[in-house]
ROTOR-293900 format. One record per residue (C-alpha): z, y, x; residue in three letters. Coordinates in steps of 0.25 Angstrom, whole numbers. Layout:
BEGIN
<zz Z	yy Y	xx X	code ALA>
...
//
This chain:
BEGIN
<zz 233	yy -335	xx 55	code MET>
<zz 236	yy -321	xx 61	code ALA>
<zz 222	yy -319	xx 64	code GLU>
<zz 218	yy -322	xx 50	code THR>
<zz 228	yy -313	xx 44	code ALA>
<zz 223	yy -302	xx 54	code LEU>
<zz 209	yy -304	xx 50	code THR>
<zz 213	yy -303	xx 35	code GLY>
<zz 220	yy -290	xx 38	code ILE>
<zz 208	yy -285	xx 46	code TYR>
<zz 198	yy -288	xx 35	code ARG>
<zz 207	yy -282	xx 24	code SER>
<zz 208	yy -269	xx 33	code THR>
<zz 192	yy -269	xx 33	code ASP>
<zz 192	yy -271	xx 18	code LEU>
<zz 201	yy -259	xx 16	code LEU>
<zz 193	yy -251	xx 26	code TYR>
<zz 180	yy -254	xx 19	code ASP>
<zz 186	yy -250	xx 6	code LEU>
<zz 190	yy -237	xx 10	code HIS>
<zz 178	yy -234	xx 19	code ASN>
<zz 166	yy -238	xx 11	code PRO>
<zz 156	yy -233	xx 20	code ASP>
<zz 151	yy -247	xx 23	code ILE>
<zz 136	yy -250	xx 24	code GLN>
<zz 129	yy -253	xx 11	code GLU>
<zz 120	yy -266	xx 10	code PRO>
<zz 106	yy -264	xx 14	code TYR>
<zz 94	yy -268	xx 6	code THR>
<zz 81	yy -271	xx 13	code TYR>
<zz 68	yy -270	xx 6	code PHE>
<zz 54	yy -276	xx 8	code ASN>
<zz 47	yy -264	xx 13	code ILE>
<zz 33	yy -268	xx 7	code ARG>
<zz 24	yy -257	xx 3	code THR>
<zz 23	yy -257	xx -13	code LEU>
<zz 12	yy -246	xx -14	code TYR>
<zz 1	yy -241	xx -5	code THR>
<zz -8	yy -228	xx -8	code ALA>
<zz -1	yy -226	xx -22	code THR>
<zz 1	yy -213	xx -29	code THR>
<zz 13	yy -216	xx -37	code GLU>
<zz 26	yy -224	xx -36	code PHE>
<zz 33	yy -227	xx -49	code ARG>
<zz 48	yy -226	xx -50	code LEU>
<zz 56	yy -229	xx -62	code PRO>
<zz 57	yy -215	xx -67	code THR>
<zz 44	yy -208	xx -61	code GLY>
<zz 33	yy -209	xx -51	code ASP>
<zz 32	yy -204	xx -36	code ILE>
<zz 19	yy -198	xx -33	code THR>
<zz 14	yy -190	xx -21	code ILE>
<zz 4	yy -178	xx -22	code THR>
<zz -3	yy -169	xx -13	code ASP>
<zz -4	yy -154	xx -14	code SER>
<zz -15	yy -155	xx -25	code LYS>
<zz -7	yy -165	xx -33	code GLY>
<zz -16	yy -177	xx -29	code GLU>
<zz -8	yy -190	xx -26	code PRO>
<zz -5	yy -194	xx -12	code VAL>
<zz -5	yy -209	xx -10	code PRO>
<zz 8	yy -216	xx -4	code PHE>
<zz 14	yy -230	xx -2	code SER>
<zz 27	yy -235	xx -7	code VAL>
<zz 35	yy -246	xx 0	code ARG>
<zz 50	yy -251	xx -1	code ARG>
<zz 60	yy -245	xx 8	code SER>
<zz 66	yy -253	xx 20	code TYR>
<zz 79	yy -254	xx 12	code GLY>
<zz 92	yy -246	xx 10	code HIS>
<zz 107	yy -247	xx 9	code PHE>
<zz 112	yy -250	xx -4	code GLN>
<zz 121	yy -239	xx -10	code HIS>
<zz 135	yy -242	xx -13	code ARG>
<zz 143	yy -237	xx -25	code VAL>
<zz 158	yy -235	xx -22	code MET>
<zz 169	yy -235	xx -32	code ASP>
<zz 177	yy -222	xx -36	code ALA>
<zz 186	yy -224	xx -24	code GLU>
<zz 175	yy -226	xx -14	code GLU>
<zz 181	yy -239	xx -10	code THR>
<zz 173	yy -250	xx -16	code ARG>
<zz 158	yy -252	xx -18	code VAL>
<zz 155	yy -254	xx -32	code ILE>
<zz 140	yy -257	xx -31	code GLN>
<zz 128	yy -255	xx -21	code TYR>
<zz 116	yy -248	xx -26	code LEU>
<zz 102	yy -254	xx -22	code ASP>
<zz 88	yy -253	xx -26	code SER>
<zz 75	yy -258	xx -21	code ASP>
<zz 68	yy -246	xx -26	code ASP>
<zz 68	yy -239	xx -13	code ASP>
<zz 54	yy -235	xx -8	code TYR>
<zz 46	yy -228	xx 3	code VAL>
<zz 34	yy -219	xx -1	code ILE>
<zz 24	yy -217	xx 11	code THR>
<zz 13	yy -207	xx 12	code LEU>
<zz 2	yy -209	xx 23	code ASP>
<zz 0	yy -195	xx 30	code CYS>
<zz -15	yy -198	xx 31	code CYS>
<zz -15	yy -195	xx 16	code ASP>
<zz -8	yy -182	xx 17	code LEU>
<zz -14	yy -168	xx 21	code VAL>
<zz -6	yy -161	xx 32	code ILE>
<zz 0	yy -148	xx 26	code GLY>
<zz -2	yy -152	xx 11	code GLU>
<zz 11	yy -153	xx 2	code GLU>
<zz 12	yy -166	xx -5	code CYS>
<zz 23	yy -170	xx -16	code SER>
<zz 30	yy -183	xx -19	code LEU>
<zz 34	yy -183	xx -33	code LEU>
<zz 43	yy -191	xx -42	code PHE>
<zz 39	yy -189	xx -56	code SER>
<zz 51	yy -194	xx -63	code GLY>
<zz 63	yy -185	xx -67	code SER>
<zz 73	yy -184	xx -56	code LEU>
<zz 86	yy -177	xx -58	code GLU>
<zz 88	yy -172	xx -43	code TYR>
<zz 102	yy -176	xx -39	code SER>
<zz 103	yy -177	xx -24	code ASP>
<zz 97	yy -179	xx -10	code GLY>
<zz 100	yy -183	xx 3	code THR>
<zz 95	yy -181	xx 17	code ALA>
<zz 96	yy -188	xx 31	code ASP>
<zz 89	yy -185	xx 44	code GLU>
<zz 74	yy -183	xx 41	code HIS>
<zz 75	yy -188	xx 27	code CYS>
<zz 79	yy -184	xx 13	code SER>
<zz 80	yy -189	xx -1	code SER>
<zz 83	yy -183	xx -15	code PHE>
<zz 84	yy -190	xx -29	code GLY>
<zz 90	yy -190	xx -42	code GLY>
<zz 91	yy -197	xx -55	code ILE>
<zz 78	yy -201	xx -62	code SER>
<zz 81	yy -208	xx -75	code GLY>
<zz 89	yy -220	xx -73	code ASP>
<zz 86	yy -220	xx -58	code TYR>
<zz 91	yy -213	xx -45	code ALA>
<zz 78	yy -209	xx -37	code VAL>
<zz 77	yy -203	xx -23	code ALA>
<zz 66	yy -198	xx -15	code LEU>
<zz 67	yy -197	xx 0	code GLY>
<zz 58	yy -193	xx 12	code THR>
<zz 58	yy -191	xx 27	code ASP>
<zz 59	yy -176	xx 32	code ASP>
<zz 57	yy -175	xx 46	code TYR>
<zz 59	yy -160	xx 45	code ASN>
<zz 73	yy -160	xx 39	code ASP>
<zz 78	yy -153	xx 52	code ASP>
<zz 67	yy -144	xx 55	code VAL>
<zz 72	yy -133	xx 46	code TRP>
<zz 85	yy -134	xx 54	code ILE>
<zz 80	yy -133	xx 68	code ASP>
<zz 67	yy -125	xx 64	code ASP>
<zz 59	yy -136	xx 70	code GLY>
<zz 44	yy -140	xx 68	code GLU>
<zz 40	yy -148	xx 55	code LEU>
<zz 36	yy -162	xx 58	code TYR>
<zz 27	yy -172	xx 50	code PHE>
<zz 29	yy -167	xx 36	code HIS>
<zz 37	yy -158	xx 27	code GLU>
<zz 44	yy -163	xx 15	code VAL>
<zz 54	yy -157	xx 4	code GLU>
<zz 60	yy -163	xx -8	code GLU>
<zz 54	yy -156	xx -21	code SER>
<zz 63	yy -157	xx -33	code ARG>
<zz 51	yy -151	xx -42	code GLU>
<zz 43	yy -163	xx -40	code VAL>
<zz 54	yy -173	xx -38	code ASN>
<zz 49	yy -177	xx -24	code GLY>
<zz 45	yy -171	xx -11	code TYR>
<zz 35	yy -161	xx -6	code LYS>
<zz 29	yy -164	xx 8	code PHE>
<zz 19	yy -159	xx 18	code ARG>
<zz 13	yy -167	xx 30	code LEU>
<zz 13	yy -158	xx 42	code LEU>
<zz 7	yy -167	xx 52	code GLU>
<zz 4	yy -182	xx 53	code LYS>
<zz 15	yy -185	xx 63	code ALA>
<zz 18	yy -198	xx 55	code LYS>
<zz 9	yy -207	xx 46	code ASP>
<zz 17	yy -207	xx 34	code LYS>
<zz 27	yy -199	xx 25	code ILE>
<zz 38	yy -207	xx 18	code PHE>
<zz 46	yy -204	xx 5	code PHE>
<zz 56	yy -213	xx -1	code ARG>
<zz 60	yy -216	xx -15	code VAL>
<zz 71	yy -224	xx -21	code ALA>
<zz 77	yy -226	xx -35	code TRP>
<zz 89	yy -233	xx -41	code LEU>
<zz 94	yy -236	xx -55	code LYS>
<zz 105	yy -225	xx -57	code ALA>
<zz 112	yy -230	xx -70	code ASP>
<zz 125	yy -234	xx -64	code THR>
<zz 128	yy -225	xx -52	code TYR>
<zz 117	yy -214	xx -52	code PRO>
<zz 124	yy -206	xx -41	code ASP>
<zz 125	yy -217	xx -32	code LYS>
<zz 111	yy -222	xx -36	code ALA>
<zz 105	yy -208	xx -32	code LEU>
<zz 113	yy -209	xx -19	code GLU>
<zz 107	yy -222	xx -16	code ALA>
<zz 92	yy -218	xx -18	code VAL>
<zz 94	yy -205	xx -10	code LEU>
<zz 100	yy -213	xx 2	code TYR>
<zz 89	yy -223	xx 1	code TRP>
<zz 78	yy -213	xx 2	code THR>
<zz 83	yy -204	xx 13	code CYS>
//
């Protein structure tokens, strides 16, 4: 009896702790990572298309597959004590370019043709993403950046240079050496009609 009462008190204490410390792990969604398109020159989003071109404006072929998965993004109440909703979407993809289709030193561009009200960006070690609101959706684009620390320690550039380009709603990039077989970009979108700020946070998190 005493043990049951103590257990009840312990569980109540855990509940109170969780309410006031909402940094609990969000549920994780796993995707079937099958390839959707190979050697395509266009990937259609709800509010625009993604294309990749070389320095002459000619299309560069790429592949598209689902991402491995992502953590669902929680929306908290005003007091930050209760989860109102988890945001999730299966529109989370990886765009792959074969380095054999690229010319070393040539600048290429990844372009999102839809209007994109640039709002925010995020970065982690060797990756970055940026995005905004496009129509009724939050859209984010992300990529690997193996040289994000080179500008700090004045090291040697590796594999490829990449930089976000707001003029083209995408990225400009240049292969430096064929140290890897592929270059990856990520794209995700989520309906942003209810919680637009949180929807944007979610897609930024998924693409970085």
